[in-house]
Steps between C-alpha positions, in 0.01 A plus 500: 500500500210740456164362376417560135242778464460469124564227247715453192177376339163661435187284511171508315220296658191386311285190439609173341378562145642851493838365608502259206388783273792714618748218434357452152431860392711724731328761720210677333425840662135563584303818547365543854400763755735644763372711789700819563251666734779484759634826353178693569518757780275495806273229636363228269151615602571830325631353174264618227728422206624157604403326174732740313787338688425141408678429172523211257824419323682179387753333730653181639568485876775323693614489861851532643458264797755233599376147443500439876240776545257451212245287689272794591524642150405166345195476726380828350589454132496118450758226534637473145793720410809569297817661632734683262833673555521868585756539221223402256263742674736795474575433133125512429427825684323331792520730801394516866181699547484821705296444817309807613351557843179706511556849631875499436692768312560250221123447470452877490762540226357221283149638548609847391662365185190296421272804497640591158460143379138506614427830326663381178222243449755263351371209705136578426550461125357224290768325289256489208459879499537712189842578351519851646440373853757224444754762394428698816546188714838439337612852586381470860644151550842621382492790747371286787746212462658555841179528700327210328804278558515594870130415533563157348764426763314643804318284754342571841696399810186323619141470384203270429556166330265242351124466505479565874718814484735360761756766593846372411845655512603496133847616601568148629464366145813685382346523153698534182297593195530476124309738277535494120733760344348847484354579159324839483307381194320248719248578773699468822240501777124508544301627791279245672172619348639475145668161550195344663282610210696273264373157409702185564577485127634857500725429800619179330586707195704737716684206660564330167663815361779477759829326442625224734753534780753241384729281710736212426536171692823614667309792651282258699614407849183343644169352394252456783191276518252460785601157631759228459238289325483756218871492417482188280185617313680828420801304379267299277354818350830676436552312169199699371746788488731323255420758231687750715750285692707200403515183711813605693335827603188314615719272715662810651163653582381180671795530741377843609148403610413549866181429699335793680393270785864408566606864493237586759606213726866601483458863607 
């Protein structure tokens, strides 16, 4: 029998409190920056427009890695996670990202398409701009639906990660990504300089305007905590979710809790 290269489940890894928040409130997409400088031609030393290829948009990220291989991924993104079925993912428009290698023909094609997006100034716009500018953004966003959507699902094959800019191979993460449904009346992306000029309150307002990514108990296949000693405390906290789940559902969820330490020992 051939080894499994992908899973029937997609995982989202986070910290302990966020995991409980997800169980209580569903997934809440967040605005954040994504680096697409991988599509720029030439050497990184010659990139003069690199900040124009770092975008902010809302998303939720998952990985398509079999449970037997998630140890490395957990070490990078934390040891608390939730695994949901791919059937649920497909029904909700969650899709694998497009990995792009710098200097490839795909990178060249995406870069060429983005030149029009850059010149349109759609991502430079302030959402509080006057009505005429808002009308122009609506027109542009409608025309640029395809390119903006491709950008939201594009990721470098490899690149810097974390505070130390460690070079990692993102391709190994087998990322699946959710982005909220496209609404041309809403600002879709911001360039880095615009997004970073916003206050924490403004970003919170952007996040709060987004709808949740909803799942049901039967969509859950795994709940993961750091260690075996944290399984019982999580069980004790699950009744906090009784406003969303009844007691039989909570018992079902307790049967699906695994310890990350045990997973790592078993691989």
